[in-house]
SETOR-843472 format. One record per atom (N, C-alpha, C): residue number from 0; x, y, z; chain; atom name; residue in three letters. Coordinates in pm, 1 decimal, m for minus. Layout:
N
+-----+----------+----------+----------+--------+-------+---------+
! num !       px !       py !       pz ! cadena ! atomo ! residuo !
+-----+----------+----------+----------+--------+-------+---------+
! NUM !        X !        Y !        Z !      A !    CA !     ALA !
...
+-----+----------+----------+----------+--------+-------+---------+
//
This chain:
117
+-----+----------+----------+----------+--------+-------+---------+
! num !       px !       py !       pz ! cadena ! atomo ! residuo !
+-----+----------+----------+----------+--------+-------+---------+
!   0 !   1292.1 !   1755.8 !  m2392.2 !      A !     N !     MET !
!   0 !   1382.0 !   1721.2 !  m2541.0 !      A !    CA !     MET !
!   0 !   1370.1 !   1688.2 !  m2710.5 !      A !     C !     MET !
!   1 !   1340.3 !   1704.9 !  m2799.9 !      A !     N !     ARG !
!   1 !   1332.0 !   1741.1 !  m2911.2 !      A !    CA !     ARG !
!   1 !   1319.1 !   1535.0 !  m3006.1 !      A !     C !     ARG !
!   2 !   1147.9 !   1553.7 !  m3021.2 !      A !     N !     TYR !
!   2 !   1108.2 !   1428.7 !  m3115.8 !      A !    CA !     TYR !
!   2 !   1076.3 !   1462.5 !  m3257.8 !      A !     C !     TYR !
!   3 !   1084.2 !   1367.5 !  m3307.5 !      A !     N !     TYR !
!   3 !   1096.1 !   1372.7 !  m3476.9 !      A !    CA !     TYR !
!   3 !   1063.7 !   1209.4 !  m3490.6 !      A !     C !     TYR !
!   4 !   1020.7 !   1332.8 !  m3663.4 !      A !     N !     THR !
!   4 !    964.7 !   1222.0 !  m3798.2 !      A !    CA !     THR !
!   4 !   1026.4 !   1190.3 !  m3859.7 !      A !     C !     THR !
!   5 !   1002.0 !   1029.0 !  m3903.0 !      A !     N !     LYS !
!   5 !   1072.6 !   1007.6 !  m4010.3 !      A !    CA !     LYS !
!   5 !    997.8 !   1089.7 !  m4150.5 !      A !     C !     LYS !
!   6 !    911.6 !   1208.1 !  m4141.4 !      A !     N !     THR !
!   6 !    885.0 !   1290.5 !  m4262.5 !      A !    CA !     THR !
!   6 !    961.9 !   1427.1 !  m4212.8 !      A !     C !     THR !
!   7 !   1022.2 !   1498.6 !  m4132.4 !      A !     N !     ASP !
!   7 !   1174.0 !   1548.0 !  m4134.2 !      A !    CA !     ASP !
!   7 !   1037.1 !   1673.6 !  m4031.2 !      A !     C !     ASP !
!   8 !    922.2 !   1662.8 !  m3956.3 !      A !     N !     GLU !
!   8 !    865.7 !   1758.1 !  m3821.6 !      A !    CA !     GLU !
!   8 !    973.1 !   1742.3 !  m3696.7 !      A !     C !     GLU !
!   9 !    884.5 !   1766.1 !  m3637.0 !      A !     N !     TRP !
!   9 !    990.1 !   1818.7 !  m3483.5 !      A !    CA !     TRP !
!   9 !    867.4 !   1831.5 !  m3377.3 !      A !     C !     TRP !
!  10 !    879.5 !   1824.0 !  m3256.5 !      A !     N !     VAL !
!  10 !    781.5 !   1808.2 !  m3163.8 !      A !    CA !     VAL !
!  10 !    826.2 !   1843.1 !  m3045.5 !      A !     C !     VAL !
!  11 !    880.5 !   1947.9 !  m3028.8 !      A !     N !     LEU !
!  11 !    914.8 !   1985.3 !  m2822.7 !      A !    CA !     LEU !
!  11 !    802.4 !   2011.1 !  m2757.5 !      A !     C !     LEU !
!  12 !    824.7 !   1964.6 !  m2619.0 !      A !     N !     ILE !
!  12 !    729.6 !   1995.0 !  m2483.4 !      A !    CA !     ILE !
!  12 !    759.5 !   2062.5 !  m2417.8 !      A !     C !     ILE !
!  13 !    706.7 !   2089.3 !  m2383.1 !      A !     N !     GLU !
!  13 !    761.0 !   2248.9 !  m2245.5 !      A !    CA !     GLU !
!  13 !    583.2 !   2239.9 !  m2168.5 !      A !     C !     GLU !
!  14 !    573.2 !   2150.8 !  m2100.6 !      A !     N !     GLY !
!  14 !    504.9 !   2128.1 !  m2007.9 !      A !    CA !     GLY !
!  14 !    335.6 !   2060.4 !  m2065.2 !      A !     C !     GLY !
!  15 !    246.5 !   2136.1 !  m2050.4 !      A !     N !     ASN !
!  15 !    126.8 !   2071.0 !  m2100.9 !      A !    CA !     ASN !
!  15 !    114.9 !   2115.1 !  m2247.5 !      A !     C !     ASN !
!  16 !    242.7 !   2193.9 !  m2359.8 !      A !     N !     LYS !
!  16 !    239.6 !   2255.0 !  m2462.2 !      A !    CA !     LYS !
!  16 !    291.7 !   2157.3 !  m2541.8 !      A !     C !     LYS !
!  17 !    286.4 !   2154.4 !  m2618.8 !      A !     N !     ALA !
!  17 !    419.3 !   2108.8 !  m2760.8 !      A !    CA !     ALA !
!  17 !    442.3 !   2247.8 !  m2853.1 !      A !     C !     ALA !
!  18 !    553.7 !   2254.5 !  m2863.5 !      A !     N !     LYS !
!  18 !    572.7 !   2314.7 !  m2993.4 !      A !    CA !     LYS !
!  18 !    599.5 !   2169.1 !  m3167.3 !      A !     C !     LYS !
!  19 !    554.7 !   2284.0 !  m3241.2 !      A !     N !     ILE !
!  19 !    614.6 !   2191.5 !  m3372.9 !      A !    CA !     ILE !
!  19 !    623.9 !   2216.1 !  m3513.5 !      A !     C !     ILE !
!  20 !    722.6 !   2236.5 !  m3562.0 !      A !     N !     GLY !
!  20 !    795.1 !   2272.1 !  m3629.5 !      A !    CA !     GLY !
!  20 !    872.7 !   2226.6 !  m3816.0 !      A !     C !     GLY !
!  21 !    971.9 !   2205.5 !  m3839.4 !      A !     N !     ILE !
!  21 !    961.1 !   2167.0 !  m3951.9 !      A !    CA !     ILE !
!  21 !   1158.4 !   2087.9 !  m3906.8 !      A !     C !     ILE !
!  22 !   1257.9 !   1965.0 !  m3923.6 !      A !     N !     SER !
!  22 !   1385.2 !   1981.3 !  m3959.4 !      A !    CA !     SER !
!  22 !   1475.3 !   2072.0 !  m4046.5 !      A !     C !     SER !
!  23 !   1619.9 !   2066.3 !  m3979.8 !      A !     N !     LYS !
!  23 !   1726.2 !   2178.2 !  m4023.7 !      A !    CA !     LYS !
!  23 !   1736.7 !   2122.3 !  m4185.0 !      A !     C !     LYS !
!  24 !   1691.0 !   1957.0 !  m4233.1 !      A !     N !     SER !
!  24 !   1773.8 !   1853.8 !  m4286.9 !      A !    CA !     SER !
!  24 !   1594.3 !   1930.9 !  m4406.3 !      A !     C !     SER !
!  25 !   1532.2 !   1939.5 !  m4345.5 !      A !     N !     ALA !
!  25 !   1348.9 !   1949.3 !  m4433.7 !      A !    CA !     ALA !
!  25 !   1406.7 !   2069.1 !  m4512.9 !      A !     C !     ALA !
!  26 !   1434.5 !   2158.0 !  m4434.2 !      A !     N !     SER !
!  26 !   1446.0 !   2320.6 !  m4516.1 !      A !    CA !     SER !
!  26 !   1558.0 !   2326.6 !  m4601.5 !      A !     C !     SER !
!  27 !   1661.6 !   2264.1 !  m4573.1 !      A !     N !     GLU !
!  27 !   1727.2 !   2268.3 !  m4684.5 !      A !    CA !     GLU !
!  27 !   1690.8 !   2173.6 !  m4821.4 !      A !     C !     GLU !
!  28 !   1625.3 !   2076.8 !  m4844.0 !      A !     N !     GLN !
!  28 !   1592.0 !   1991.8 !  m4907.7 !      A !    CA !     GLN !
!  28 !   1508.3 !   2132.1 !  m4957.3 !      A !     C !     GLN !
!  29 !   1386.3 !   2214.0 !  m4900.5 !      A !     N !     LEU !
!  29 !   1291.5 !   2251.3 !  m4916.7 !      A !    CA !     LEU !
!  29 !   1396.2 !   2313.9 !  m4972.7 !      A !     C !     LEU !
!  30 !   1509.2 !   2404.6 !  m5015.3 !      A !     N !     GLY !
!  30 !   1516.4 !   2566.3 !  m5068.2 !      A !    CA !     GLY !
!  30 !   1433.2 !   2638.8 !  m5030.3 !      A !     C !     GLY !
!  31 !   1449.4 !   2789.5 !  m5078.8 !      A !     N !     ASP !
!  31 !   1351.8 !   2878.5 !  m5025.6 !      A !    CA !     ASP !
!  31 !   1245.2 !   2880.4 !  m5012.8 !      A !     C !     ASP !
!  32 !   1173.8 !   2867.5 !  m4890.0 !      A !     N !     ILE !
!  32 !   1017.8 !   2880.3 !  m4837.4 !      A !    CA !     ILE !
!  32 !    984.8 !   3069.0 !  m4912.6 !      A !     C !     ILE !
!  33 !    942.2 !   3027.3 !  m4951.1 !      A !     N !     VAL !
!  33 !    747.8 !   3093.6 !  m5074.2 !      A !    CA !     VAL !
!  33 !    614.7 !   3156.2 !  m4954.3 !      A !     C !     VAL !
!  34 !    563.8 !   3035.9 !  m4896.3 !      A !     N !     PHE !
!  34 !    478.8 !   3032.0 !  m4823.0 !      A !    CA !     PHE !
!  34 !    441.0 !   2915.0 !  m4751.1 !      A !     C !     PHE !
!  35 !    339.8 !   2935.0 !  m4625.0 !      A !     N !     LEU !
!  35 !    306.3 !   2793.2 !  m4553.5 !      A !    CA !     LEU !
!  35 !    159.8 !   2847.0 !  m4529.0 !      A !     C !     LEU !
!  36 !     78.9 !   2745.7 !  m4527.6 !      A !     N !     GLU !
!  36 !    m56.7 !   2745.5 !  m4481.1 !      A !    CA !     GLU !
!  36 !    m10.0 !   2680.1 !  m4383.2 !      A !     C !     GLU !
!  37 !   m168.0 !   2757.6 !  m4293.0 !      A !     N !     LEU !
!  37 !   m120.8 !   2672.8 !  m4116.7 !      A !    CA !     LEU !
!  37 !   m263.7 !   2677.2 !  m4104.5 !      A !     C !     LEU !
!  38 !   m297.9 !   2618.5 !  m3975.3 !      A !     N !     PRO !
!  38 !   m406.8 !   2592.1 !  m3950.0 !      A !    CA !     PRO !
!  38 !   m514.2 !   2712.4 !  m3905.4 !      A !     C !     PRO !
!  39 !   m681.9 !   2716.0 !  m3837.9 !      A !     N !     THR !
!  39 !   m649.0 !   2783.7 !  m3773.6 !      A !    CA !     THR !
!  39 !   m677.3 !   2748.0 !  m3615.1 !      A !     C !     THR !
!  40 !   m656.6 !   2851.1 !  m3542.6 !      A !     N !     VAL !
!  40 !   m691.0 !   2782.2 !  m3433.5 !      A !    CA !     VAL !
!  40 !   m807.1 !   2720.9 !  m3288.2 !      A !     C !     VAL !
!  41 !   m730.0 !   2646.6 !  m3274.8 !      A !     N !     GLY !
!  41 !   m901.7 !   2534.5 !  m3232.1 !      A !    CA !     GLY !
!  41 !   m934.2 !   2389.4 !  m3293.0 !      A !     C !     GLY !
!  42 !   m831.4 !   2410.2 !  m3423.4 !      A !     N !     GLU !
!  42 !   m924.5 !   2293.9 !  m3460.1 !      A !    CA !     GLU !
!  42 !   m789.2 !   2107.7 !  m3421.7 !      A !     C !     GLU !
!  43 !   m825.3 !   2023.3 !  m3397.5 !      A !     N !     GLU !
!  43 !   m834.5 !   1926.1 !  m3394.3 !      A !    CA !     GLU !
!  43 !   m693.3 !   1822.5 !  m3451.7 !      A !     C !     GLU !
!  44 !   m626.7 !   1763.2 !  m3486.3 !      A !     N !     PHE !
!  44 !   m538.8 !   1715.2 !  m3514.3 !      A !    CA !     PHE !
!  44 !   m530.8 !   1574.1 !  m3467.6 !      A !     C !     PHE !
!  45 !   m487.0 !   1426.8 !  m3540.8 !      A !     N !     SER !
!  45 !   m529.1 !   1334.7 !  m3469.3 !      A !    CA !     SER !
!  45 !   m337.1 !   1319.0 !  m3528.2 !      A !     C !     SER !
!  46 !   m267.0 !   1211.4 !  m3457.1 !      A !     N !     LYS !
!  46 !   m102.9 !   1177.5 !  m3535.5 !      A !    CA !     LYS !
!  46 !   m128.3 !   1178.7 !  m3706.4 !      A !     C !     LYS !
!  47 !    m51.8 !   1198.9 !  m3749.1 !      A !     N !     ASP !
!  47 !    m12.8 !   1128.0 !  m3844.7 !      A !    CA !     ASP !
!  47 !    m31.7 !   1294.2 !  m3972.5 !      A !     C !     ASP !
!  48 !   m230.5 !   1358.3 !  m3893.1 !      A !     N !     ASP !
!  48 !   m288.2 !   1411.2 !  m3994.5 !      A !    CA !     ASP !
!  48 !   m260.2 !   1484.6 !  m4038.0 !      A !     C !     ASP !
!  49 !   m210.5 !   1539.9 !  m4168.4 !      A !     N !     THR !
!  49 !   m110.6 !   1693.2 !  m4259.6 !      A !    CA !     THR !
!  49 !   m170.6 !   1789.6 !  m4117.1 !      A !     C !     THR !
!  50 !   m137.7 !   1914.6 !  m4097.0 !      A !     N !     PHE !
!  50 !   m193.7 !   2059.8 !  m4067.9 !      A !    CA !     PHE !
!  50 !   m170.3 !   2179.0 !  m4193.0 !      A !     C !     PHE !
!  51 !    m96.7 !   2138.8 !  m4228.7 !      A !     N !     GLY !
!  51 !    m82.1 !   2221.0 !  m4344.2 !      A !    CA !     GLY !
!  51 !     12.4 !   2245.9 !  m4453.7 !      A !     C !     GLY !
!  52 !     58.4 !   2302.8 !  m4531.3 !      A !     N !     VAL !
!  52 !     87.6 !   2302.5 !  m4638.9 !      A !    CA !     VAL !
!  52 !    288.8 !   2381.7 !  m4669.5 !      A !     C !     VAL !
!  53 !    361.9 !   2325.2 !  m4646.9 !      A !     N !     VAL !
!  53 !    513.3 !   2422.3 !  m4716.6 !      A !    CA !     VAL !
!  53 !    513.0 !   2445.8 !  m4914.4 !      A !     C !     VAL !
!  54 !    588.8 !   2547.9 !  m4890.6 !      A !     N !     GLU !
!  54 !    571.2 !   2571.8 !  m5092.7 !      A !    CA !     GLU !
!  54 !    700.1 !   2637.4 !  m5038.6 !      A !     C !     GLU !
!  55 !    778.8 !   2610.7 !  m5105.8 !      A !     N !     SER !
!  55 !    935.8 !   2653.5 !  m5182.9 !      A !    CA !     SER !
!  55 !    944.7 !   2703.7 !  m5241.9 !      A !     C !     SER !
!  56 !   1010.2 !   2769.0 !  m5336.6 !      A !     N !     VAL !
!  56 !   1105.2 !   2792.7 !  m5475.4 !      A !    CA !     VAL !
!  56 !   1080.1 !   2661.8 !  m5576.6 !      A !     C !     VAL !
!  57 !   1110.0 !   2448.6 !  m5533.8 !      A !     N !     LYS !
!  57 !   1109.9 !   2392.3 !  m5585.9 !      A !    CA !     LYS !
!  57 !    990.5 !   2309.5 !  m5509.6 !      A !     C !     LYS !
!  58 !    963.3 !   2313.4 !  m5405.7 !      A !     N !     ALA !
!  58 !    846.3 !   2181.7 !  m5379.4 !      A !    CA !     ALA !
!  58 !    776.0 !   2251.2 !  m5300.7 !      A !     C !     ALA !
!  59 !    625.6 !   2196.5 !  m5314.8 !      A !     N !     ALA !
!  59 !    512.2 !   2185.0 !  m5187.5 !      A !    CA !     ALA !
!  59 !    542.8 !   2084.9 !  m5081.9 !      A !     C !     ALA !
!  60 !    487.4 !   2047.6 !  m5021.6 !      A !     N !     SER !
!  60 !    479.5 !   1987.2 !  m4923.7 !      A !    CA !     SER !
!  60 !    431.0 !   1989.5 !  m4773.5 !      A !     C !     SER !
!  61 !    317.6 !   1892.6 !  m4795.4 !      A !     N !     ASP !
!  61 !    223.6 !   1825.3 !  m4626.9 !      A !    CA !     ASP !
!  61 !    278.9 !   1847.5 !  m4558.4 !      A !     C !     ASP !
!  62 !    306.3 !   1887.6 !  m4388.8 !      A !     N !     LEU !
!  62 !    303.3 !   1907.7 !  m4264.6 !      A !    CA !     LEU !
!  62 !    257.2 !   1797.7 !  m4189.8 !      A !     C !     LEU !
!  63 !    313.5 !   1710.0 !  m4160.7 !      A !     N !     TYR !
!  63 !    205.3 !   1554.0 !  m4063.4 !      A !    CA !     TYR !
!  63 !    245.6 !   1602.3 !  m3916.2 !      A !     C !     TYR !
!  64 !    114.7 !   1565.5 !  m3840.9 !      A !     N !     MET !
!  64 !     85.7 !   1590.0 !  m3693.4 !      A !    CA !     MET !
!  64 !    186.9 !   1509.1 !  m3655.2 !      A !     C !     MET !
!  65 !    300.3 !   1537.7 !  m3630.9 !      A !     N !     PRO !
!  65 !    312.6 !   1378.8 !  m3494.3 !      A !    CA !     PRO !
!  65 !    343.6 !   1339.6 !  m3398.7 !      A !     C !     PRO !
!  66 !    267.5 !   1383.4 !  m3298.0 !      A !     N !     ILE !
!  66 !    179.1 !   1387.0 !  m3212.4 !      A !    CA !     ILE !
!  66 !     61.0 !   1436.5 !  m3219.3 !      A !     C !     ILE !
!  67 !    m99.0 !   1441.6 !  m3194.4 !      A !     N !     GLY !
!  67 !   m254.0 !   1426.5 !  m3192.5 !      A !    CA !     GLY !
!  67 !   m230.8 !   1553.2 !  m3095.4 !      A !     C !     GLY !
!  68 !   m363.2 !   1695.6 !  m3101.4 !      A !     N !     GLY !
!  68 !   m379.3 !   1800.0 !  m3068.6 !      A !    CA !     GLY !
!  68 !   m463.9 !   1881.1 !  m3054.0 !      A !     C !     GLY !
!  69 !   m479.0 !   1975.7 !  m3037.8 !      A !     N !     LYS !
!  69 !   m575.5 !   2073.8 !  m3011.2 !      A !    CA !     LYS !
!  69 !   m487.8 !   2207.5 !  m3072.7 !      A !     C !     LYS !
!  70 !   m448.7 !   2225.0 !  m3186.9 !      A !     N !     ILE !
!  70 !   m405.4 !   2367.2 !  m3243.8 !      A !    CA !     ILE !
!  70 !   m463.4 !   2491.1 !  m3122.2 !      A !     C !     ILE !
!  71 !   m380.6 !   2559.4 !  m3012.6 !      A !     N !     LEU !
!  71 !   m363.6 !   2673.2 !  m2981.7 !      A !    CA !     LEU !
!  71 !   m265.2 !   2711.3 !  m3014.8 !      A !     C !     LEU !
!  72 !   m212.9 !   2773.0 !  m3159.1 !      A !     N !     SER !
!  72 !   m199.8 !   2892.1 !  m3161.0 !      A !    CA !     SER !
!  72 !    m55.5 !   2877.2 !  m3319.6 !      A !     C !     SER !
!  73 !    m34.9 !   2948.1 !  m3439.0 !      A !     N !     VAL !
!  73 !     17.7 !   2924.0 !  m3527.6 !      A !    CA !     VAL !
!  73 !    131.3 !   3044.1 !  m3508.0 !      A !     C !     VAL !
!  74 !    248.7 !   3020.8 !  m3569.3 !      A !     N !     ASN !
!  74 !    375.4 !   3131.5 !  m3516.7 !      A !    CA !     ASN !
!  74 !    365.6 !   3196.2 !  m3685.1 !      A !     C !     ASN !
!  75 !    259.0 !   3349.5 !  m3600.0 !      A !     N !     GLU !
!  75 !    183.4 !   3426.7 !  m3738.1 !      A !    CA !     GLU !
!  75 !    364.0 !   3554.5 !  m3814.9 !      A !     C !     GLU !
!  76 !    498.1 !   3484.2 !  m3802.9 !      A !     N !     LYS !
!  76 !    591.8 !   3595.6 !  m3835.6 !      A !    CA !     LYS !
!  76 !    608.8 !   3565.6 !  m3928.2 !      A !     C !     LYS !
!  77 !    549.2 !   3387.6 !  m3910.0 !      A !     N !     LEU !
!  77 !    586.9 !   3312.5 !  m4067.8 !      A !    CA !     LEU !
!  77 !    454.6 !   3331.4 !  m4155.4 !      A !     C !     LEU !
!  78 !    313.5 !   3339.2 !  m4165.7 !      A !     N !     VAL !
!  78 !    235.9 !   3442.7 !  m4247.4 !      A !    CA !     VAL !
!  78 !    295.1 !   3514.3 !  m4355.6 !      A !     C !     VAL !
!  79 !    432.8 !   3633.4 !  m4240.5 !      A !     N !     ASP !
!  79 !    460.0 !   3719.9 !  m4352.1 !      A !    CA !     ASP !
!  79 !    597.6 !   3705.8 !  m4399.4 !      A !     C !     ASP !
!  80 !    639.9 !   3607.0 !  m4336.7 !      A !     N !     ALA !
!  80 !    788.8 !   3539.7 !  m4416.4 !      A !    CA !     ALA !
!  80 !    808.1 !   3458.5 !  m4382.0 !      A !     C !     ALA !
!  81 !    769.1 !   3331.4 !  m4433.8 !      A !     N !     PRO !
!  81 !    772.4 !   3206.7 !  m4445.3 !      A !    CA !     PRO !
!  81 !    983.8 !   3209.1 !  m4422.7 !      A !     C !     PRO !
!  82 !   1040.3 !   3274.7 !  m4514.8 !      A !     N !     GLU !
!  82 !   1157.1 !   3284.3 !  m4518.5 !      A !    CA !     GLU !
!  82 !   1254.6 !   3248.0 !  m4359.6 !      A !     C !     GLU !
!  83 !   1185.6 !   3283.9 !  m4287.9 !      A !     N !     VAL !
!  83 !   1266.3 !   3212.0 !  m4166.7 !      A !    CA !     VAL !
!  83 !   1225.0 !   3156.3 !  m4134.0 !      A !     C !     VAL !
!  84 !   1204.3 !   3044.1 !  m4192.6 !      A !     N !     LEU !
!  84 !   1220.0 !   2934.8 !  m4170.1 !      A !    CA !     LEU !
!  84 !   1336.5 !   2828.6 !  m4199.7 !      A !     C !     LEU !
!  85 !   1418.7 !   2980.6 !  m4309.9 !      A !     N !     ASN !
!  85 !   1531.3 !   2880.2 !  m4416.0 !      A !    CA !     ASN !
!  85 !   1660.1 !   2898.5 !  m4248.6 !      A !     C !     ASN !
!  86 !   1638.4 !   3037.7 !  m4192.3 !      A !     N !     GLU !
!  86 !   1717.2 !   3073.5 !  m4105.4 !      A !    CA !     GLU !
!  86 !   1802.3 !   3017.9 !  m3999.7 !      A !     C !     GLU !
!  87 !   1644.5 !   2969.2 !  m3961.1 !      A !     N !     ASP !
!  87 !   1632.5 !   2781.4 !  m3822.3 !      A !    CA !     ASP !
!  87 !   1565.8 !   2802.0 !  m3809.2 !      A !     C !     ASP !
!  88 !   1524.9 !   2641.2 !  m3842.2 !      A !     N !     PRO !
!  88 !   1423.1 !   2635.8 !  m3839.3 !      A !    CA !     PRO !
!  88 !   1445.8 !   2537.4 !  m3663.1 !      A !     C !     PRO !
!  89 !   1519.6 !   2507.3 !  m3605.2 !      A !     N !     LEU !
!  89 !   1464.9 !   2405.2 !  m3503.0 !      A !    CA !     LEU !
!  89 !   1492.3 !   2525.8 !  m3371.4 !      A !     C !     LEU !
!  90 !   1440.4 !   2675.5 !  m3409.5 !      A !     N !     LYS !
!  90 !   1430.4 !   2801.8 !  m3341.7 !      A !    CA !     LYS !
!  90 !   1319.0 !   2792.1 !  m3370.5 !      A !     C !     LYS !
!  91 !   1215.8 !   2839.3 !  m3468.4 !      A !     N !     GLU !
!  91 !   1086.4 !   2837.8 !  m3488.3 !      A !    CA !     GLU !
!  91 !   1013.4 !   2811.1 !  m3541.4 !      A !     C !     GLU !
!  92 !    912.1 !   2757.7 !  m3465.1 !      A !     N !     TYR !
!  92 !    845.5 !   2715.6 !  m3470.4 !      A !    CA !     TYR !
!  92 !    707.0 !   2664.9 !  m3563.7 !      A !     C !     TYR !
!  93 !    624.7 !   2626.0 !  m3617.0 !      A !     N !     ILE !
!  93 !    524.4 !   2632.2 !  m3699.5 !      A !    CA !     ILE !
!  93 !    382.4 !   2668.7 !  m3626.5 !      A !     C !     ILE !
!  94 !    365.8 !   2554.8 !  m3503.7 !      A !     N !     ILE !
!  94 !    267.8 !   2508.5 !  m3460.8 !      A !    CA !     ILE !
!  94 !    260.7 !   2538.7 !  m3290.7 !      A !     C !     ILE !
!  95 !    189.1 !   2479.4 !  m3162.5 !      A !     N !     VAL !
!  95 !    122.1 !   2530.2 !  m3035.1 !      A !    CA !     VAL !
!  95 !     26.0 !   2467.9 !  m3031.4 !      A !     C !     VAL !
!  96 !     86.5 !   2316.6 !  m2989.3 !      A !     N !     ILE !
!  96 !    m71.1 !   2224.7 !  m2960.6 !      A !    CA !     ILE !
!  96 !    m76.6 !   2228.9 !  m2803.3 !      A !     C !     ILE !
!  97 !   m200.0 !   2205.9 !  m2768.3 !      A !     N !     GLU !
!  97 !   m275.0 !   2104.7 !  m2625.0 !      A !    CA !     GLU !
!  97 !   m285.1 !   1998.0 !  m2639.0 !      A !     C !     GLU !
!  98 !   m334.0 !   1957.9 !  m2472.6 !      A !     N !     ASP !
!  98 !   m417.6 !   1816.6 !  m2503.9 !      A !    CA !     ASP !
!  98 !   m369.2 !   1744.3 !  m2618.7 !      A !     C !     ASP !
!  99 !   m261.3 !   1700.4 !  m2604.3 !      A !     N !     PHE !
!  99 !   m231.2 !   1578.9 !  m2616.0 !      A !    CA !     PHE !
!  99 !   m199.0 !   1433.7 !  m2550.7 !      A !     C !     PHE !
! 100 !   m143.5 !   1305.2 !  m2648.9 !      A !     N !     ASP !
! 100 !    m77.4 !   1264.3 !  m2566.0 !      A !    CA !     ASP !
! 100 !     m6.6 !   1202.4 !  m2527.1 !      A !     C !     ASP !
! 101 !     54.1 !   1215.2 !  m2380.6 !      A !     N !     ASP !
! 101 !    270.3 !   1181.6 !  m2428.8 !      A !    CA !     ASP !
! 101 !    215.4 !   1056.4 !  m2507.9 !      A !     C !     ASP !
! 102 !    201.8 !    909.9 !  m2469.0 !      A !     N !     ASN !
! 102 !    177.9 !    836.9 !  m2512.1 !      A !    CA !     ASN !
! 102 !    205.5 !    801.0 !  m2650.5 !      A !     C !     ASN !
! 103 !    170.0 !    969.4 !  m2722.4 !      A !     N !     GLU !
! 103 !    261.4 !    939.4 !  m2863.4 !      A !    CA !     GLU !
! 103 !    406.3 !    957.8 !  m2919.8 !      A !     C !     GLU !
! 104 !    443.6 !   1014.7 !  m2827.9 !      A !     N !     LEU !
! 104 !    592.9 !   1086.3 !  m2831.9 !      A !    CA !     LEU !
! 104 !    628.7 !    931.9 !  m2829.1 !      A !     C !     LEU !
! 105 !    597.6 !    796.2 !  m2783.3 !      A !     N !     GLU !
! 105 !    700.9 !    697.9 !  m2791.6 !      A !    CA !     GLU !
! 105 !    759.2 !    661.3 !  m2891.6 !      A !     C !     GLU !
! 106 !    652.9 !    639.6 !  m3012.4 !      A !     N !     GLY !
! 106 !    650.5 !    601.5 !  m3156.5 !      A !    CA !     GLY !
! 106 !    758.9 !    697.5 !  m3259.7 !      A !     C !     GLY !
! 107 !    835.6 !    890.9 !  m3221.9 !      A !     N !     LEU !
! 107 !    895.7 !    951.7 !  m3238.1 !      A !    CA !     LEU !
! 107 !   1001.6 !    931.4 !  m3248.2 !      A !     C !     LEU !
! 108 !   1097.8 !    952.2 !  m3351.7 !      A !     N !     LEU !
! 108 !   1290.9 !    957.3 !  m3321.3 !      A !    CA !     LEU !
! 108 !   1393.0 !   1077.8 !  m3202.7 !      A !     C !     LEU !
! 109 !   1475.6 !    985.6 !  m3180.3 !      A !     N !     THR !
! 109 !   1508.9 !   1116.4 !  m3088.9 !      A !    CA !     THR !
! 109 !   1662.9 !   1170.4 !  m3140.1 !      A !     C !     THR !
! 110 !   1698.0 !   1258.1 !  m3138.8 !      A !     N !     PRO !
! 110 !   1816.7 !   1319.9 !  m3217.1 !      A !    CA !     PRO !
! 110 !   1891.1 !   1236.1 !  m3221.3 !      A !     C !     PRO !
! 111 !   1928.2 !   1188.6 !  m3197.7 !      A !     N !     GLU !
! 111 !   2057.8 !   1027.0 !  m3239.8 !      A !    CA !     GLU !
! 111 !   1976.6 !   1010.6 !  m3390.6 !      A !     C !     GLU !
! 112 !   1853.4 !    881.0 !  m3323.2 !      A !     N !     GLU !
! 112 !   1849.8 !    862.7 !  m3374.4 !      A !    CA !     GLU !
! 112 !   1784.3 !    886.4 !  m3561.8 !      A !     C !     GLU !
! 113 !   1708.3 !   1046.6 !  m3517.6 !      A !     N !     TYR !
! 113 !   1705.2 !   1092.5 !  m3719.3 !      A !    CA !     TYR !
! 113 !   1839.1 !   1163.2 !  m3766.8 !      A !     C !     TYR !
! 114 !   1941.3 !   1169.0 !  m3650.4 !      A !     N !     GLY !
! 114 !   2109.9 !   1181.5 !  m3718.5 !      A !    CA !     GLY !
! 114 !   2096.4 !   1040.2 !  m3850.7 !      A !     C !     GLY !
! 115 !   2074.7 !    881.0 !  m3749.0 !      A !     N !     GLU !
! 115 !   2142.9 !    802.1 !  m3830.0 !      A !    CA !     GLU !
! 115 !   2005.2 !    745.8 !  m3971.4 !      A !     C !     GLU !
! 116 !   1948.3 !    846.2 !  m3984.7 !      A !     N !     ILE !
! 116 !   1834.6 !    805.0 !  m4153.6 !      A !    CA !     ILE !
! 116 !   1867.3 !    930.5 !  m4203.0 !      A !     C !     ILE !
+-----+----------+----------+----------+--------+-------+---------+
//
């Protein structure tokens, strides 16, 4: 199941790894995405830490960790083509993390709850 934050990030758990990206709503609000600042593989972040920045023609927004963890990989495709996030933000993850605490998922929103806000 995909979980959401009130700041429009999502997390999808796949075994002992978690993919993190931005919601469709965030993509639509930002408009045309032109740049992403991504973390370095191996960096560790706590829940709610800023892990990067997404810039669009309208604004720049910080990206926040829905759950804490260690960066396992970044979506290299987005380095040269950040606009791909506008096409399908639920398909394109930004980072993959490991070493996370499942208990941190409890404070996140289900798709239904996220849709209500």
